[in-house]
C-alpha positions in Angstrom: 0.0 0.0 0.0 1.2 3.4 -0.9 0.2 7.0 -0.3 -0.2 9.3 -3.3 -1.7 12.5 -4.6 -3.5 13.5 -7.8 -2.9 16.9 -9.3 -3.8 19.3 -12.2 -3.0 22.8 -13.2 -5.1 23.9 -10.3 -2.3 22.8 -8.0 0.0 25.3 -9.7 3.7 24.7 -10.1 4.2 21.7 -7.8 7.3 21.4 -5.8 7.9 17.8 -6.5 11.0 17.5 -4.4 9.0 18.6 -1.4 6.2 16.2 -2.4 8.5 13.2 -2.5 10.3 14.2 0.8 6.8 14.2 2.4 6.6 10.4 1.9 4.3 10.3 -1.2 4.9 7.2 -3.3 3.1 8.0 -6.5 1.1 10.6 -8.3 -1.9 10.7 -10.7 -1.4 13.6 -13.1 -4.2 15.2 -15.2 -3.4 15.2 -18.9 -6.2 17.6 -19.8 -10.0 17.5 -20.2 -12.5 16.7 -23.0 -12.0 16.2 -26.6 -8.7 16.4 -28.6 -8.0 20.2 -28.6 -4.7 21.7 -27.6 -6.3 24.4 -25.6 -7.8 21.6 -23.4 -4.4 20.2 -22.5 -3.4 20.6 -18.9 -0.8 23.3 -18.7 1.2 21.5 -16.1 1.1 18.0 -17.4 4.4 18.0 -19.3 6.3 19.6 -16.4 4.7 17.2 -13.9 5.8 14.2 -15.9 9.3 15.6 -16.3 9.7 16.3 -12.5 8.3 12.9 -11.5 10.6 11.1 -13.9 13.6 13.1 -12.7 12.9 12.2 -9.1 12.0 8.5 -9.7 8.4 9.1 -8.5 6.0 6.7 -10.3 3.0 8.3 -11.9 -0.2 7.6 -13.6 -2.5 9.9 -15.7 -6.1 10.8 -16.0 -8.4 12.9 -18.4 -11.5 14.6 -17.2 -14.3 13.5 -19.5 -16.9 15.8 -20.9 -18.1 13.2 -23.4 -21.8 12.9 -23.9 -21.7 10.4 -26.8 -19.5 7.5 -27.9 -18.1 9.7 -30.7 -17.1 12.2 -28.1 -15.3 9.4 -26.2 -13.3 8.6 -29.3 -12.0 12.2 -29.4 -11.1 12.0 -25.7 -9.2 8.8 -26.4 -7.3 10.6 -29.1 -6.5 13.4 -26.7 -5.0 11.0 -24.2 -2.9 9.1 -26.7 -1.5 12.4 -28.1 -0.4 13.6 -24.7 0.9 10.2 -23.6 3.1 9.7 -26.7 6.7 9.1 -25.7 5.9 9.0 -22.0 6.0 6.0 -19.7 3.7 5.9 -16.7 3.9 3.2 -14.2 0.4 3.6 -12.9 -2.8 3.2 -15.0 -4.3 5.8 -17.3 -7.8 6.7 -16.0 -10.9 8.2 -17.4 -12.4 10.6 -14.8 -16.2 10.3 -15.2 -17.3 12.7 -12.5 -19.6 15.7 -13.3 -18.1 18.1 -10.8 -19.0 21.2 -12.7 -22.5 20.1 -13.7 -21.7 20.1 -17.5 -23.2 16.7 -18.2 -26.3 17.4 -16.1 -26.9 20.8 -17.8 -26.3 19.4 -21.4 -28.5 16.3 -21.0 -27.0 13.6 -18.8 -26.4 10.5 -21.0 -28.1 7.3 -20.1 -26.4 4.7 -17.9 -25.9 2.6 -21.0 -24.1 5.5 -22.8 -22.0 6.5 -19.8 -20.8 2.9 -19.4 -20.0 2.7 -23.1 -18.0 5.9 -22.9 -15.7 4.3 -20.4 -15.5 1.1 -22.4 -14.6 2.9 -25.6 -11.9 4.9 -23.9 -10.5 2.1 -21.9 -10.5 -0.5 -24.7 -8.8 2.0 -26.9 -6.1 2.6 -24.3 -5.8 -1.2 -23.8 -5.3 -1.7 -27.7 -2.6 1.0 -27.7 -0.7 -0.9 -25.0 -1.7 1.0 -21.8 -3.1 -0.2 -18.4 -6.5 1.6 -18.4 -8.9 2.5 -15.7 -11.8 4.6 -14.6 -12.6 7.0 -11.8 -16.1 7.4 -10.3 -17.6 8.2 -6.9 -20.1 6.2 -4.9 -23.2 7.7 -6.5 -21.9 7.0 -10.0 -20.8 3.5 -8.9 -24.3 2.7 -7.6 -26.5 4.7 -9.9 -24.9 5.6 -13.2 -22.4 3.0 -14.3 -22.7 -0.7 -14.9 -19.4 -1.7 -13.2 -20.0 -5.3 -13.9 -19.0 -4.6 -17.5 -15.7 -3.0 -16.4 -14.1 -5.8 -14.4 -11.0 -5.8 -16.7 -10.0 -2.2 -15.9 -8.3 -0.6 -12.9 -10.8 1.2 -10.5 -10.0 4.5 -8.8 -12.6 5.2 -6.2 -13.5 8.7 -5.0 -14.7 8.2 -1.4 -13.3 10.8 0.9 -14.3 11.4 4.5 -14.7 7.7 5.5 -12.4 5.4 7.4 -12.1 2.8 4.7 -13.5 2.4 1.1 -16.7 0.6 0.8 -16.0 -0.7 -2.6 -13.1 -2.9 -3.8 -10.7 -0.7 -5.6 -7.2 -0.4 -6.8 -6.7 3.2 -5.7 -8.8 4.9 -3.1 -9.1 8.7 -3.2 -9.4 9.2 0.5 -9.4 13.0 0.8 -10.1 16.3 -1.1 -8.9 19.7 0.1 -12.2 20.3 1.7 -12.1 17.1 3.7 -8.5 17.7 5.0 -6.4 16.5 2.2 -3.0 18.2 1.9 0.5 17.6 0.8 3.6 19.8 1.2 4.6 21.3 -2.2 1.3 20.5 -3.9 -1.5 22.3 -2.0 -3.8 24.4 -4.1 -3.4 28.1 -3.2 -5.5 28.7 -0.2 -6.5 25.1 0.0 -5.1 21.5 0.1 -4.6 18.6 -2.2 -6.4 15.5 -3.2 -4.7 12.5 -1.6 -4.9 8.7 -2.5 -4.1 5.3 -1.2 -3.1 2.5 -3.7 -3.6 -1.1 -2.7 -2.2 -2.6 -6.0 1.4 -2.9 -7.2 0.7 -1.4 -10.5 4.4 -0.7 -11.4 5.1 -4.4 -11.1 2.1 -5.3 -13.3 3.1 -2.7 -15.9 6.8 -3.9 -16.1 5.9 -7.6 -16.0 3.3 -7.2 -18.8 5.2 -4.6 -20.9 2.6 -2.0 -20.8 2.6 1.9 -20.9 5.7 2.0 -23.2 7.8 -0.3 -20.8 9.6 -3.4 -22.3 8.1 -6.7 -20.9 9.9 -7.7 -17.7 11.9 -4.5 -17.7 13.8 -3.6 -14.5 13.6 -0.4 -12.5 15.5 2.2 -14.6 18.9 3.3 -13.5 17.7 6.9 -12.7 14.9 5.5 -10.5 17.4 3.2 -8.8 19.7 6.1 -8.1 16.9 8.2 -6.6 15.8 5.3 -4.4 19.4 4.7 -3.3 19.8 8.4 -2.4 16.5 8.4 -0.5 17.6 5.3 1.4 20.9 6.7 2.4 19.1 9.9 3.6 16.7 7.9 5.7 12.9 8.4 5.7 11.5 12.0 5.5 8.7 11.2 7.8 11.1 9.7 10.4 13.2 12.9 10.1 10.1 15.0 10.7 9.2 13.0 13.9 12.8 13.3 15.1 12.6 17.1 14.7 9.3 17.1 16.6 10.8 15.1 19.4 13.8 17.5 19.5 11.5 20.5 19.9 10.5 18.7 23.1 14.2 18.3 24.2 14.9 14.8 22.9 18.3 15.8 21.5 18.2 13.2 18.7 20.4 13.1 15.5 18.0 13.8 12.7 19.0 11.1 10.3 15.6 9.6 9.1 16.2 6.2 10.8 14.4 4.5 13.7 16.8 3.4 16.4 17.1 3.0 20.1 17.2 6.7 20.9 14.4 7.5 18.7 12.4 4.7 20.3 13.2 6.1 23.7 11.9 9.5 22.6 8.8 8.0 21.1 8.0 6.1 24.4 8.6 9.3 26.4 6.2 11.1 24.0 3.5 8.5 24.5 4.0 8.6 28.3 3.5 12.4 28.2 0.5 12.0 25.9 -1.2 9.6 28.5 -0.4 12.0 31.3 -1.9 15.0 29.6 -4.9 13.1 28.1 -5.8 10.7 30.9 -3.9 11.9 34.1 -2.0 8.8 34.0 0.7 9.9 36.4 3.5 8.0 34.5 7.2 8.6 34.9 8.4 10.0 31.7 11.5 7.7 31.5 11.3 6.2 27.9 10.8 2.7 29.3 7.9 0.6 28.1 6.7 -1.2 31.2 3.5 -2.6 32.7 2.3 0.9 34.0 2.8 2.5 30.5 1.0 -0.4 28.9 -1.9 -0.2 31.3 -2.3 3.6 30.8 -2.9 3.2 27.0 -6.4 3.9 25.9 -7.8 3.1 22.4 -7.6 5.9 19.8 -9.9 5.8 16.7 -11.1 8.1 14.0 -12.4 11.3 15.5 -10.1 11.1 18.7 -8.6 14.5 19.5 -6.0 14.8 22.4 -2.4 14.9 23.3 -2.3 11.1 22.9 -3.1 11.5 19.2 0.0 13.7 18.8 2.1 10.9 20.3 0.5 8.3 18.1 1.0 10.4 14.9 4.6 11.1 15.9 5.6 7.4 16.5 3.8 6.4 13.2 5.9 9.0 11.4 9.1 7.9 13.2 8.4 4.4 11.7 8.2 6.1 8.3 4.3 6.3 7.9 2.8 9.6 6.6 -0.2 10.5 8.5 -1.1 14.0 7.2 1.0 15.9 9.7 1.1 16.3 13.5 -2.1 18.0 14.5 -3.6 15.8 17.3 -6.6 15.0 15.3 -7.3 11.3 14.4 -8.5 11.9 10.8 -8.6 9.8 7.7 -4.8 10.1 7.0 -4.0 8.9 10.5 -6.5 6.1 10.2 -4.8 5.0 6.9 -1.3 5.2 8.5 -2.5 3.0 11.5 -4.0 0.4 9.1 -0.9 0.4 7.0 1.3 -0.2 10.1 -1.1 -2.9 11.4 -0.9 -4.7 8.1 2.9 -4.6 8.1 3.2 -5.6 11.8 0.8 -8.5 11.4 -1.8 -7.0 13.7 -5.6 -7.0 13.4 -6.3 -4.3 10.7 -9.0 -2.3 12.4 -7.7 1.3 12.3 -7.9 1.5 16.1 -4.8 2.3 18.0 -5.0 0.4 21.3 -2.7 -1.4 23.5 -1.3 -3.9 20.9 -0.7 -1.3 18.2 1.0 1.1 20.7 3.1 -1.7 22.1 4.3 -2.8 18.7 5.1 0.8 17.7 7.2 1.3 20.8 9.2 -2.0 20.7 
């Protein structure tokens, strides 16, 4: 599972170095919108691709659809293929079938049959051209406008922000919009935030193994990406560094190296102990030793929790390298996603609730 973002020209000139340093593992980039007209290309698409490739950040693409007919879908397919020519995404190419601006509704919303056919025309065309295709819809469209039973061969990107977990099986879950708390350093819309996503499928492995999206079948990780990965590994994890800085602001005196070790562990336990004292009046000695009294003081945190203990949870998650949307003391969807990701890795029950077992594992 990886955390990602999706961006368009509305995100402005994205600082991709900051995005990658924040722990983002992939990006979905808007190519443009509507039919094959140059004035409907996304003005930032070429730069976004270039920057992601430079930094070794895997990316996919999407086109915002305005098609009302199958013929319109054919023009949108041509639009996508023109902009993708010579580029090599490692994530799927999606058709965005929302109607956020009400264009379809105001111009005669196509029938469910036509809407499904529009997706099939564009996805099958991408497939014939050698791409891994997919479609993007929200819960209402999934249940009321699209026959998803006909789309089983395509990747599914599900727009369902503001919930703890997606209620549909999907390859990528768009878990937050700016208005629901989505944000990403370097990519926030001016005065707002950023769409964020969670990917459950190893699309880069599929793309390379099958020789899709311009990649040779069975191709290895490119040299530039390997170099970027090696550089990132030698520098440690950016989330861990952030946590270490946060601990240092509370007098931990850590070396900010991006690596979890004994001293960072001690600082994390001390933070948890302070959190229990401040939130629950636990009366613990803040000594950095995980013992029976500390274990007994832990109370379960879950989506919606808001106290000092949440700060300590977010910090220790970040110290282990898990991005959780920042240190704000609010157990929101990003923190929930980070808890679940850690629980999955640690072999714990994946319920999104940080109780004694999760805290104990984090503080080992």
